[in-house]
C-alpha positions as CSV (number, residue, x, y, z in Angstrom):
1,M,125.8,123.5,156.2
2,E,126.0,120.7,153.7
3,D,126.1,121.5,150.1
4,L,122.8,120.9,148.4
5,D,122.8,119.0,145.2
6,P,121.5,121.0,142.3
7,V,118.0,120.1,141.3
8,E,118.0,118.1,138.0
9,R,115.8,119.7,135.5
10,A,113.7,117.5,133.2
11,P,114.7,117.8,129.6
12,E,112.4,120.2,127.7
13,P,110.1,118.4,125.4
14,T,110.9,118.9,121.7
15,R,108.5,121.1,119.9
16,P,106.7,119.4,117.0
17,S,107.5,120.7,113.6
18,N,105.0,122.7,111.5
19,Q,104.2,119.6,109.4
20,E,103.5,117.5,112.5
21,Q,101.3,120.3,114.0
22,D,99.3,120.4,110.8
23,K,98.9,116.6,110.9
24,L,97.8,116.6,114.5
25,K,95.3,119.4,113.7
26,R,93.8,117.5,110.8
27,R,93.6,114.4,112.9
28,Q,91.8,116.3,115.6
29,M,89.3,117.8,113.1
30,K,88.6,114.4,111.6
31,W,88.1,112.8,115.0
32,E,85.6,115.6,115.9
33,L,83.7,114.8,112.7
34,V,83.6,111.1,113.7
35,Q,82.2,112.0,117.1
36,R,79.6,114.2,115.4
37,V,78.5,111.4,113.1
38,Q,78.2,109.0,116.1
39,H,76.3,111.6,118.1
40,L,73.8,112.1,115.2
41,H,73.4,108.3,115.1
42,E,72.7,108.2,118.8
43,K,70.0,110.8,118.3
44,G,68.2,108.3,116.0
45,L,69.2,109.6,112.6
46,G,69.6,107.0,109.9
47,I,72.8,106.5,107.8
48,R,71.2,108.3,104.8
49,A,70.2,111.3,106.8
50,I,73.6,111.5,108.5
51,A,75.3,111.4,105.1
52,R,73.2,114.3,103.9
53,E,73.8,116.3,107.1
54,A,77.6,115.7,107.2
55,G,78.1,115.8,103.4
56,L,79.8,112.3,103.4
57,S,79.1,109.0,101.6
58,R,77.1,106.3,103.3
59,K,80.1,104.0,103.1
60,T,82.2,106.6,105.1
61,I,79.3,107.0,107.6
62,R,79.3,103.2,108.3
63,K,83.0,103.3,108.7
64,Y,82.9,106.1,111.2
65,L,80.1,104.4,113.2
66,S,82.3,101.4,113.7
67,W,85.2,103.4,115.2
68,T,85.6,103.4,119.0
69,E,89.0,105.0,118.9
70,W,91.4,106.4,116.3
71,P,92.5,103.5,114.1
72,V,96.2,102.7,114.0
73,T,97.5,102.5,110.4
74,R,100.8,101.2,109.3
75,R,102.4,102.1,106.0
76,K,103.1,99.0,103.8
77,S,106.7,98.5,102.9
78,E,107.1,98.4,99.2
79,G,110.4,96.5,99.2
80,T,113.2,97.0,96.6
81,L,114.2,95.6,93.2
82,L,116.8,93.5,94.9
83,D,114.5,91.6,97.2
84,P,113.6,88.7,94.9
85,Y,117.3,88.0,94.2
86,R,119.0,88.4,97.6
87,Q,119.3,84.7,98.3
88,E,120.7,84.0,94.9
89,M,123.2,86.8,95.1
90,T,124.3,85.4,98.5
91,D,125.0,82.1,96.8
92,L,126.9,83.7,93.9
93,V,129.1,85.7,96.3
94,Q,129.9,82.5,98.2
95,Q,131.1,81.0,94.9
96,S,133.7,83.9,94.7
97,L,132.3,85.3,91.4
98,S,133.1,88.8,90.3
99,G,130.7,91.7,90.5
100,P,130.2,92.0,86.7
101,V,129.5,88.2,86.4
102,I,126.9,88.4,89.2
103,F,125.3,91.4,87.6
104,E,124.9,89.6,84.3
105,K,123.5,86.4,85.9
106,I,121.0,88.4,88.0
107,R,120.0,90.5,85.0
108,E,119.2,87.3,83.1
109,K,116.8,86.4,85.9
110,G,114.9,89.7,85.4
111,Y,116.7,92.2,87.6
112,A,115.9,95.7,86.3
113,G,117.8,97.8,88.9
114,S,121.1,99.7,88.4
115,R,124.6,98.1,88.6
116,S,125.7,100.5,91.3
117,T,123.0,99.4,93.7
118,L,123.9,95.8,93.0
119,S,127.6,96.5,93.5
120,Q,127.0,98.1,96.9
121,Y,124.9,95.2,98.0
122,I,127.6,92.7,96.9
123,A,130.3,94.7,98.8
124,N,128.1,94.4,102.0
125,L,127.8,90.7,101.4
126,R,131.5,90.2,101.1
127,R,132.2,92.3,104.2
128,L,129.7,90.1,106.1
129,Q,131.3,87.0,104.7
130,K,134.7,88.1,106.0
131,S,133.4,88.8,109.4
132,G,131.5,85.5,109.6
133,D,128.1,87.1,109.9
134,K,125.1,85.9,108.0
135,P,123.3,88.4,105.8
136,V,119.6,89.2,106.6
137,I,117.5,88.1,103.7
138,R,114.3,90.2,103.4
139,H,111.5,88.4,101.8
140,H,108.6,90.3,100.2
141,H,105.3,90.0,101.9
142,V,102.8,87.7,100.1
143,S,99.1,88.4,100.7
144,P,96.6,85.5,101.1
145,R,95.2,86.4,97.7
146,S,98.7,86.1,96.1
147,A,99.3,82.8,97.9
148,A,96.0,81.5,96.6
149,K,96.9,82.6,93.1
150,L,100.2,80.7,93.3
151,L,98.4,77.5,94.4
152,T,95.8,77.7,91.6
153,Q,97.6,78.9,88.5
154,K,99.5,76.5,86.2
155,R,103.1,75.9,87.1
156,E,104.5,77.3,83.8
157,Y,102.8,80.6,84.5
158,V,104.5,81.1,87.9
159,K,107.2,83.7,87.9
160,D,110.8,82.6,88.6
161,N,111.1,84.7,91.7
162,D,107.9,83.1,93.1
163,I,108.9,79.5,92.6
164,P,111.0,79.3,95.9
165,Y,108.1,80.6,97.9
166,L,105.7,78.2,96.2
167,N,107.9,75.3,96.9
168,T,108.1,76.3,100.6
169,L,104.3,76.8,100.6
170,L,103.7,73.3,99.3
171,A,106.2,71.7,101.6
172,E,105.4,73.4,104.9
173,V,101.7,74.4,104.9
174,D,99.2,71.6,105.7
175,G,96.9,70.9,102.8
176,A,98.6,73.2,100.3
177,S,99.9,70.4,98.1
178,M,96.4,68.8,98.2
179,V,94.8,72.1,97.1
180,N,97.3,72.5,94.3
181,E,96.8,69.0,93.1
182,L,92.9,69.1,93.1
183,V,92.8,72.6,91.5
184,Q,95.2,71.5,88.7
185,S,93.3,68.3,88.1
186,F,90.0,70.2,87.9
187,Y,91.5,72.6,85.4
188,R,92.6,69.6,83.3
189,L,89.0,68.2,83.4
190,M,87.7,71.4,81.9
191,K,90.5,71.9,79.4
192,R,90.2,68.3,78.0
193,R,86.4,68.2,78.4
194,N,86.7,65.1,80.5
195,G,83.3,64.9,82.0
196,A,83.8,61.2,82.8
197,G,86.5,62.1,85.4
198,L,84.2,64.5,87.3
199,D,82.8,61.8,89.7
200,D,86.3,60.7,90.6
201,W,87.4,64.3,91.2
202,L,84.3,64.9,93.4
203,D,85.1,61.9,95.5
204,K,88.7,63.1,96.1
205,A,87.5,66.6,97.0
206,M,84.9,65.4,99.5
207,S,87.5,63.2,101.2
208,C,90.4,65.7,101.2
209,G,89.5,67.2,104.6
210,I,89.7,70.8,103.3
211,H,86.4,72.6,104.2
212,E,86.4,75.1,101.3
213,L,87.0,72.3,98.6
214,R,84.3,70.1,100.2
215,N,81.8,73.0,100.0
216,F,82.8,73.5,96.4
217,A,82.2,69.8,95.6
218,R,78.8,69.9,97.4
219,G,77.8,72.9,95.2
220,I,78.8,71.0,92.1
221,R,76.7,67.9,93.1
222,K,73.6,70.1,93.7
223,D,73.8,71.2,90.0
224,Y,75.6,68.1,88.7
225,D,73.9,67.9,85.3
226,A,74.7,71.5,84.3
227,V,78.4,71.2,85.4
228,Y,78.8,67.9,83.7
229,A,77.4,69.3,80.5
230,G,79.5,72.4,80.8
231,I,82.7,70.3,81.1
232,S,81.7,67.7,78.4
233,Q,80.0,69.8,75.7
234,P,81.7,72.3,73.4
235,W,78.9,74.8,73.7
236,S,79.4,78.0,75.7
237,N,77.2,80.9,76.8
238,G,80.0,83.3,76.1
239,Q,78.2,84.9,73.1
240,V,75.1,85.5,75.2
241,E,77.1,87.2,78.0
242,G,79.0,89.2,75.4
243,Q,75.8,90.5,73.8
244,V,74.4,91.4,77.3
245,N,77.5,93.3,78.1
246,R,77.3,95.1,74.8
247,L,73.7,96.1,75.4
248,K,74.6,97.5,78.8
249,T,77.4,99.5,77.3
250,L,75.1,101.1,74.7
251,K,72.6,102.0,77.5
252,R,75.3,103.7,79.5
253,Q,76.6,105.6,76.5
254,M,73.1,107.2,76.3
255,Y,72.9,107.6,80.1
256,G,69.9,105.3,80.3
257,R,67.6,107.8,78.5
258,A,67.3,106.1,75.1
259,S,63.9,104.8,74.0
260,F,63.4,101.2,73.2
261,S,63.2,101.9,69.4
262,L,66.5,103.8,69.4
263,L,68.2,101.2,71.6
264,R,66.9,98.4,69.3
265,A,68.2,100.3,66.2
266,R,71.7,100.6,67.7
267,V,71.9,97.0,68.7
268,L,70.7,95.7,65.4
269,S,72.6,98.1,63.2
270,S,75.9,96.1,63.4
271,A,74.0,92.9,62.4
272,L,72.8,94.3,59.2
């Protein structure tokens, strides 16, 4: 008889840790709650009634009703203190500068980390330099909101570590330089109270080809007189808005239960 090959056994699955088991249990309990919320909604209950029944906020109920499966979440990478300076450190290492000199130069740029962390990174760069490999430069993620802020704020207010990204944004993204130019010119109109330049700015905005700026220009033309006066005149409604905000603060301090006479006395007391 021929020798039979031994049957290969499948590797035993690894048992999840207690922490993973607790996480899976909580996940299952939450998914059961989501299904309960959706079942109540299918029965005809409104969001307010479901919120009372489940003991949840209406915002949470709306979120659960939109789920068709368990959402996949990814933890956002926070980055390190070295990230804004990696490219500059690579350039300094290529200039054969010593570690202490590089540390002083980077610290002048705003680096707030330790010297040992920097020394370790420099050693890795030099090892890669000897082997001929290129270091991987990790750039911090910039959200759309942050990119819009870079395009709209004045150049002197942009941080040093954001300037390379801003230059790349202006050079490589279609329309970015046009947005930057129009936003800065509109800021100068308001700063200098140059109402006479408003018509020229509106013409440029309408012909720029950027949908959002064209809509903004259309909105200005619908209320042209008010915008022109706001740019040209020195008057401001800031005092009115400030007094309204103060009045609301006083009402909240008394939980909305103050009579008109008491509220009037508190508002006018500081003017006497």
